[in-house]
C-alpha distance (Angstrom), angle and dihedral (degrees) to the residues before:
residue distance angle dihedral
M1 . . .
G2 3.82 . .
P3 3.80 115.2 .
L4 3.79 96.1 18.4
K5 3.79 95.9 60.0
R6 3.81 90.9 101.7
V7 3.82 95.0 45.2
P8 3.84 111.7 90.6
K9 3.80 118.3 -125.8
R10 3.82 91.6 -122.9
D11 3.81 89.3 59.3
L12 3.80 90.8 50.2
C13 3.81 88.3 50.0
S14 3.80 89.3 51.8
L15 3.80 90.3 53.7
I16 3.80 92.2 48.3
R17 3.82 91.6 46.2
Y18 3.81 89.6 52.4
L19 3.80 92.6 47.4
N20 3.81 93.4 46.8
Y21 3.78 94.8 48.0
Y22 3.79 102.3 40.0
L23 3.80 110.2 19.0
L24 3.80 116.4 18.2
T25 3.77 119.3 74.7
Q26 3.80 104.9 157.0
R27 3.81 104.3 18.2
R28 3.82 100.2 51.1
I29 3.80 120.0 161.0
H30 3.80 109.9 -129.4
Y31 3.83 131.2 -153.8
F32 3.80 91.9 7.4
S33 3.80 97.1 152.5
I34 3.82 95.2 59.8
R35 3.80 98.9 38.6
V36 3.79 125.8 92.1
K37 3.78 120.6 -96.2
D38 3.83 94.7 -111.8
D39 3.81 90.6 59.3
L40 3.79 90.7 50.8
I41 3.80 90.4 51.3
T42 3.82 90.1 51.0
D43 3.81 91.3 51.1
L44 3.81 92.5 47.2
G45 3.81 88.5 47.6
R46 3.80 88.9 63.7
L47 3.80 90.1 58.7
Y48 3.81 102.0 31.9
K49 3.76 141.3 32.5
I50 3.81 102.5 -126.1
V51 3.80 113.6 -145.9
E52 3.80 126.5 179.3
R53 3.77 115.5 -137.3
D54 3.80 129.9 -177.6
H55 3.83 92.8 -102.8
G56 3.81 98.9 37.1
V57 3.79 146.9 -47.4
A58 3.80 122.8 -57.3
F59 3.79 123.2 -149.5
I60 3.81 107.1 -157.3
S61 3.79 114.0 -169.3
H62 3.80 120.8 -119.2
M63 3.80 89.0 -161.1
G64 3.77 124.9 56.3
D65 3.79 95.8 -132.0
L66 3.83 96.3 64.7
P67 3.82 123.3 77.1
N68 3.79 122.4 -125.1
F69 3.81 118.1 -108.8
T70 3.80 133.4 -161.7
Y71 3.80 126.8 -164.1
L72 3.81 110.9 -151.1
Y73 3.80 116.9 -151.4
R74 3.82 97.2 -152.7
E75 3.79 96.2 46.9
K76 3.81 93.2 36.2
G77 3.77 85.9 -142.3
W78 3.77 144.9 106.4
R79 3.78 133.8 -103.9
R80 3.79 123.0 -161.2
N81 3.80 113.1 -153.1
G82 3.81 88.0 -21.8
E83 3.82 97.1 -50.1
K84 3.80 121.9 107.6
V85 3.80 113.4 -107.3
I86 3.80 131.4 -177.7
L87 3.78 110.2 -139.0
P88 3.82 122.3 -150.8
R89 3.82 116.8 -96.7
C90 3.81 93.5 -160.0
R91 3.80 140.0 14.6
R92 3.82 91.8 -99.7
Q93 3.80 90.1 63.8
C94 3.81 91.3 58.6
V95 3.78 105.3 98.3
R96 3.74 128.8 178.0
H97 3.76 107.9 -133.5
M98 3.78 105.0 -127.6
R99 3.74 127.6 153.8
I100 3.77 127.5 -164.8
D101 3.78 116.7 -161.0
R102 3.78 113.8 -156.7
T103 3.78 106.8 -143.7
R104 3.76 136.5 143.1
V105 3.77 114.1 -79.5
T106 3.79 127.3 -162.9
L107 3.78 118.7 -152.1
R108 3.78 117.8 -158.8
F109 3.75 122.7 -167.4
P110 3.81 121.4 -160.3
C-alpha cells in the first residue's frame, strides 16, 4: 500500500471515475467502487508512477496522453498539472461540456 495509505479510497475512486469518464478510452478501470483499495492502487500503477512526497502523493503519467495528478494531504484535494481540480464524487456529477449556440443558419441547396 505504501504511499497511498493516507489517501482515502473514495478519493481514489473519484480519480478513477474522472479518468474513465473524460480521459481513458481503451484502458478503463472497471468495478472500482466495489473493489479493495490495493487492487485500485495496482490498476493506477499501470497508468501512473506513484511517488510519495512530503505534502502529498504524486501520480506521474507513464503515457503522454494522461495528465499528472497530485493528492495534497492538507487540502484533502486533487491538483491536475498543478492546478486545483474538483473531481466528481458520483456518476451524476460527470458532465460532458457541450455548448449549443442558437444563431441564424442559412441552408443552401444546389
